C-alpha positions as CSV (number, residue, x, y, z in Angstrom):
1,X,-3.4,-2.5,11.9
2,X,-2.9,-4.0,8.4
3,X,-6.3,-6.1,6.8
4,X,-5.5,-10.0,7.3
5,X,-5.6,-10.6,3.6
6,X,-2.8,-8.5,2.9
7,X,0.7,-8.5,3.4
8,X,2.9,-5.5,2.8
9,X,5.5,-6.0,0.0
10,X,8.7,-4.9,1.5
11,X,10.6,-5.5,-1.5
12,X,8.7,-3.1,-3.6
13,X,8.3,-0.5,-0.6
14,X,11.5,-0.4,0.4
15,X,13.8,0.6,-2.6
16,X,12.0,3.2,-3.8
17,X,11.8,4.4,-0.1
18,X,15.2,5.0,-0.6
19,X,15.9,6.6,-3.4
20,X,13.4,9.6,-2.9
21,X,14.4,9.8,0.9
22,X,17.8,10.1,0.3
23,X,17.8,12.1,-2.7
24,X,15.3,14.5,-1.1
25,X,18.1,14.4,1.5
26,X,21.0,14.9,-0.4
27,X,19.0,17.6,-1.9
28,X,19.3,19.4,1.4
29,X,22.2,18.8,2.1
30,X,21.0,16.3,5.0
31,X,22.3,13.1,5.7
32,X,19.8,12.7,9.1
33,X,16.8,13.7,7.0
34,X,18.0,11.4,4.2
35,X,17.7,8.6,6.8
36,X,14.3,9.5,8.6
37,X,12.2,9.9,4.8
38,X,13.8,6.7,3.5
39,X,12.7,4.4,6.3
40,X,9.3,6.5,6.8
41,X,8.2,6.5,3.1
42,X,9.8,2.8,2.7
43,X,7.0,1.4,5.4
44,X,4.2,3.9,3.5
45,X,5.5,2.4,0.4
46,X,5.3,-1.2,1.5
47,X,2.3,-1.0,3.0
48,X,0.2,0.8,0.3
49,X,1.6,-1.1,-2.3
50,X,0.4,-4.5,-0.3
51,X,0.5,-7.8,-1.5
52,X,-2.2,-9.8,-1.7
53,X,-2.5,-13.1,0.9
54,X,-3.1,-16.5,-1.1
55,X,-5.2,-18.3,0.7
56,X,-6.9,-22.1,0.0
57,X,-10.3,-20.2,0.5
58,X,-12.4,-19.2,-2.8
């Protein structure tokens, strides 16, 4: 699913995902939409902004 040399960066991805998803959900007056968007955007951003894995190889 992902490159073995990169890991998802959960801290960088989930918090903006929650902010964006809940913001859009509140503007639409729909809490369930906000929760669903928060989860989807948080996971997508976590993998998009993946941190590189540090290994001993050169």
